[in-house]
C-alpha positions as CSV (number, residue, x, y, z in Angstrom):
1,X,11.1,-14.7,12.9
2,X,8.0,-16.5,14.5
3,X,5.1,-17.2,12.6
4,X,2.9,-15.2,14.9
5,X,5.3,-12.1,14.6
6,X,5.1,-12.4,10.8
7,X,1.3,-12.5,11.0
8,X,1.3,-9.4,13.4
9,X,3.6,-7.5,10.9
10,X,1.4,-8.3,7.9
11,X,-1.8,-7.3,10.0
12,X,-0.2,-3.9,10.8
13,X,0.6,-3.3,7.1
14,X,-3.0,-4.4,6.0
15,X,-4.4,-2.0,8.6
16,X,-2.1,0.8,7.3
17,X,-3.2,0.1,3.7
18,X,-6.8,0.3,4.9
19,X,-6.3,3.6,6.5
20,X,-4.4,5.0,3.5
21,X,-7.1,4.0,1.1
22,X,-9.8,5.7,3.4
23,X,-7.5,8.7,3.3
24,X,-7.2,8.6,-0.5
25,X,-11.1,8.5,-0.8
26,X,-11.4,11.7,1.3
27,X,-8.7,13.4,-0.7
28,X,-10.4,12.5,-4.0
29,X,-13.6,13.9,-2.9
30,X,-12.0,17.2,-2.1
31,X,-10.1,17.0,-5.3
32,X,-13.3,16.5,-7.2
33,X,-15.2,19.1,-5.4
34,X,-12.4,21.7,-5.9
35,X,-11.7,20.5,-9.5
36,X,-8.0,20.2,-8.3
37,X,-6.2,18.0,-11.1
38,X,-2.8,18.9,-9.7
39,X,-3.6,17.3,-6.4
40,X,-5.1,14.2,-8.0
41,X,-1.9,13.9,-10.2
42,X,0.8,14.7,-7.8
43,X,-0.5,13.6,-4.5
44,X,-3.5,11.1,-4.7
45,X,-2.2,9.1,-7.6
46,X,1.3,8.9,-6.0
47,X,-0.2,7.4,-2.8
48,X,-2.3,4.9,-4.8
49,X,1.0,3.6,-6.3
50,X,2.5,3.2,-2.9
51,X,-0.5,1.6,-1.2
52,X,-0.8,-1.5,-3.5
53,X,-0.3,-3.2,-6.8
54,X,-3.8,-2.6,-8.0
55,X,-3.6,1.1,-9.0
56,X,-3.5,0.8,-12.7
57,X,-0.5,2.8,-13.3
58,X,2.9,1.7,-14.8
59,X,5.1,1.8,-11.8
60,X,8.2,0.0,-10.3
61,X,7.8,1.8,-7.1
62,X,7.8,-0.2,-3.7
63,X,4.5,-0.6,-2.2
64,X,2.8,-2.1,0.6
65,X,1.7,-5.2,-1.3
66,X,5.3,-5.8,-2.2
67,X,6.5,-5.3,1.4
68,X,4.0,-7.9,2.8
69,X,5.1,-10.4,0.0
70,X,8.9,-9.7,0.9
71,X,8.1,-10.5,4.6
72,X,6.2,-13.6,3.7
73,X,8.8,-14.8,1.1
74,X,11.7,-14.2,3.8
75,X,9.8,-16.3,6.2
76,X,9.2,-19.2,3.5
77,X,12.9,-19.1,2.7
78,X,13.8,-19.6,6.2
79,X,11.3,-22.4,6.5
80,X,12.8,-24.1,3.4
81,X,16.3,-24.2,4.8
């Protein structure tokens, strides 16, 4: 894959990550105001796990950070060959 294409794909994933983080912040506000710990545990925390590696939970779930790393690693492997 072309380097520009890789950068474009990574940029799209980073944009998606930013938008998801903004959504999570809004949902956290609603959950706090409504004292809905169920939403925090079963929706918001799950989304945090899938957005990135810096969520603080023990998890092996695939997330956006890992997806970016996978794309970049595949490109690096192709360049090495």
